[in-house]
C-alpha positions as CSV (number, residue, x, y, z in Angstrom):
1,M,8.9,2.7,14.3
2,P,9.3,5.8,11.7
3,S,12.1,6.4,9.4
4,T,14.1,9.5,9.5
5,S,14.4,9.7,5.8
6,S,13.0,12.7,3.6
7,R,12.1,12.2,0.0
8,I,15.2,13.6,-1.0
9,D,16.9,10.9,1.0
10,I,15.0,8.5,-1.1
11,Y,15.9,9.9,-4.2
12,N,19.3,9.8,-3.4
13,M,19.1,6.2,-2.0
14,T,17.6,5.2,-5.2
15,L,20.6,7.0,-7.3
16,D,22.8,5.0,-5.2
17,L,21.6,2.0,-6.1
18,L,22.4,2.7,-9.6
19,E,25.6,4.2,-9.0
20,E,24.7,7.9,-9.9
21,G,25.4,10.9,-8.4
22,P,22.9,12.7,-6.0
23,V,20.6,15.2,-6.6
24,T,20.7,18.4,-4.3
25,S,17.0,19.4,-4.4
26,L,13.6,18.2,-5.8
27,T,13.6,21.3,-8.0
28,D,17.3,21.1,-9.3
29,G,16.2,20.4,-12.8
30,K,18.5,17.4,-13.3
31,P,16.8,14.7,-15.6
32,A,17.1,12.1,-12.7
33,T,15.1,14.3,-10.6
34,N,12.5,15.2,-13.1
35,W,12.0,11.5,-13.7
36,L,11.9,10.8,-9.9
37,N,9.2,13.7,-9.5
38,R,7.1,12.2,-12.1
39,N,7.2,8.4,-11.0
40,Y,7.7,8.7,-7.1
41,E,4.1,9.0,-5.9
42,T,2.4,6.6,-8.0
43,A,5.4,4.1,-7.1
44,R,4.8,5.1,-3.4
45,D,1.0,4.5,-3.7
46,G,1.5,1.2,-5.6
47,E,3.9,-0.3,-2.8
48,L,1.3,0.9,0.0
49,R,-1.6,-0.6,-1.8
50,K,0.4,-4.1,-2.2
51,H,0.5,-4.9,1.5
52,S,-1.1,-4.1,4.7
53,W,1.6,-2.1,6.1
54,N,0.9,-1.3,9.7
55,F,2.3,2.2,9.5
56,A,-0.3,3.0,6.7
57,L,-3.2,1.2,8.3
58,T,-6.1,3.2,9.7
59,R,-9.7,2.9,10.9
60,A,-13.0,4.8,10.1
61,S,-16.5,4.8,10.8
62,L,-18.6,5.3,7.7
63,A,-21.8,6.8,7.6
64,A,-24.2,5.2,4.8
65,D,-24.9,7.7,1.8
66,A,-28.3,9.0,1.4
67,E,-28.4,7.3,-1.9
68,A,-28.7,3.4,-2.0
69,P,-27.2,1.6,-5.0
70,Q,-29.3,1.1,-8.2
71,F,-29.6,-2.7,-7.2
72,G,-27.8,-5.6,-5.6
73,W,-27.2,-4.0,-2.2
74,S,-29.1,-2.1,0.1
75,R,-26.5,0.5,1.2
76,Q,-23.2,2.2,0.0
77,F,-20.7,4.0,1.8
78,T,-18.2,6.6,0.3
79,L,-14.5,5.6,0.9
80,P,-12.3,8.1,2.7
81,A,-10.3,10.3,0.3
82,D,-7.1,8.8,1.4
83,C,-8.1,5.1,1.1
84,L,-5.7,3.2,-1.3
85,A,-6.9,-0.4,-0.3
86,V,-9.9,-1.6,1.7
87,K,-9.1,-4.3,4.2
88,P,-12.4,-7.0,4.0
89,P,-15.0,-5.4,6.5
90,T,-15.9,-7.7,9.5
91,A,-18.6,-7.5,12.0
92,E,-18.0,-4.4,14.4
93,G,-14.5,-4.1,12.5
94,K,-13.0,-6.7,14.7
95,Q,-9.8,-8.3,13.1
96,N,-11.5,-11.8,13.8
97,G,-15.0,-10.7,13.2
98,A,-17.3,-12.6,10.8
99,L,-16.8,-11.2,7.0
100,V,-19.3,-8.7,5.9
101,A,-20.2,-9.3,2.3
102,Y,-19.2,-6.3,0.1
103,E,-18.1,-4.8,-3.4
104,V,-15.8,-1.9,-4.3
105,E,-17.0,0.2,-7.0
106,A,-15.1,3.5,-7.7
107,N,-14.8,5.4,-4.3
108,K,-17.8,3.3,-3.0
109,I,-18.2,0.3,-0.7
110,L,-21.7,-1.4,-1.4
111,T,-22.9,-3.8,1.0
112,D,-26.1,-4.9,3.0
113,A,-24.2,-4.0,6.4
114,V,-25.8,-1.4,8.4
115,A,-24.3,2.1,9.3
116,P,-22.1,2.7,10.7
117,L,-19.5,0.6,8.7
118,R,-16.3,0.0,10.7
119,L,-13.6,-0.1,8.1
120,R,-9.9,-0.9,8.3
121,Y,-7.9,0.5,5.4
122,I,-4.5,1.5,3.9
123,R,-4.1,5.1,3.6
124,R,-2.0,7.3,1.2
125,V,1.1,8.4,3.4
126,G,2.9,11.5,1.9
127,E,5.0,12.3,5.1
128,E,8.0,10.1,4.5
129,A,9.2,10.4,8.1
130,S,5.9,8.4,8.9
131,F,7.2,5.5,6.5
132,D,8.7,2.1,8.4
133,P,12.3,2.0,7.4
134,L,11.8,-1.3,5.8
135,F,9.1,0.4,3.5
136,V,11.7,2.9,2.6
137,E,14.0,0.1,1.3
138,V,11.3,-1.3,-0.5
139,L,10.3,1.9,-2.2
140,V,13.9,2.8,-3.0
141,S,14.4,-0.4,-4.7
142,K,11.3,-0.4,-6.7
143,L,12.3,3.0,-8.0
144,A,15.8,2.0,-9.1
145,F,14.2,-1.1,-10.8
146,K,12.0,1.1,-12.6
147,M,14.4,3.9,-13.6
148,A,17.3,1.7,-14.0
149,H,17.3,1.1,-17.6
150,W,16.2,4.6,-18.5
151,L,19.0,6.1,-16.7
152,T,21.9,3.7,-17.1
153,G,20.7,2.0,-20.2
154,K,22.1,-1.4,-18.6
155,R,19.9,-4.3,-18.1
156,S,22.2,-5.4,-15.4
157,F,21.3,-2.6,-13.0
158,A,17.5,-3.3,-13.5
159,E,18.1,-7.1,-12.6
160,R,20.3,-6.1,-9.6
161,A,17.5,-3.6,-8.4
162,L,14.8,-6.4,-9.0
163,G,16.4,-8.7,-6.8
164,I,16.9,-6.3,-4.3
165,Y,13.3,-5.2,-4.2
166,Q,12.0,-8.7,-4.0
167,D,14.3,-9.9,-1.3
168,T,13.5,-6.5,0.6
169,L,9.7,-6.9,-0.2
170,S,9.6,-10.3,1.6
171,A,11.6,-9.3,4.6
172,A,9.5,-6.1,5.1
173,R,6.2,-8.1,4.6
174,L,7.8,-10.7,7.4
175,A,8.6,-8.1,10.0
176,D,5.4,-6.2,9.3
177,A,3.4,-9.3,10.1
178,L,4.9,-10.3,13.2
179,E,3.9,-7.2,14.7
180,S,0.3,-8.1,15.0
181,T,-1.7,-11.4,16.0
182,F,-2.4,-13.6,13.3
183,P,-6.3,-13.7,12.6
184,D,-8.1,-16.8,12.9
185,V,-8.2,-19.1,9.8
186,I,-11.7,-18.9,8.3
187,A,-12.5,-22.4,7.0
188,D,-13.3,-22.7,3.1
189,D,-16.8,-23.5,2.3
190,V,-15.5,-25.9,-0.3
191,I,-13.4,-27.6,2.2
192,E,-16.2,-27.8,4.7
193,I,-18.6,-29.1,2.0
194,R,-16.0,-31.7,0.7
195,S,-15.7,-33.2,4.5
196,L,-19.3,-33.9,4.9
């Protein structure tokens, strides 16, 4: 379910956590606004990359590049421009499919898998209205933690924001995980060998 928060709402919720006054626009020239403008996108993308957020998860069917890797793999595939994190590729792209051996190098996936490569990945989401409300809380508390000492000069604000961030991230991950079927557990080769 999408959020109703805008970017300016996220900025002001961040400042609320730090007991600071609101900003009025993204271009109001206030030091807090300028700091948030500089740090927002990196913090957002970092939080998206940390977890397989359902609202940011998407699929693509990738064609193989014309040029093969120099060595080690038979094919390479260019990642979509909005890709922040790759979910491990599986046969046919199925959640419980057999894992496909691969490596990510720069903006490429190297593998011996045949084309098309069916890929699930976390995409960069720039529209705040598409964010999950719990992701908004995670992002707000992360921004507050990062900016707390810079803005307030008080370690206690940073510690409080960090605690809120950790609690909110745990709750958000649990809620997000409950919205899909858990994949089958894939047995670890070491455990299988030990049991022989």
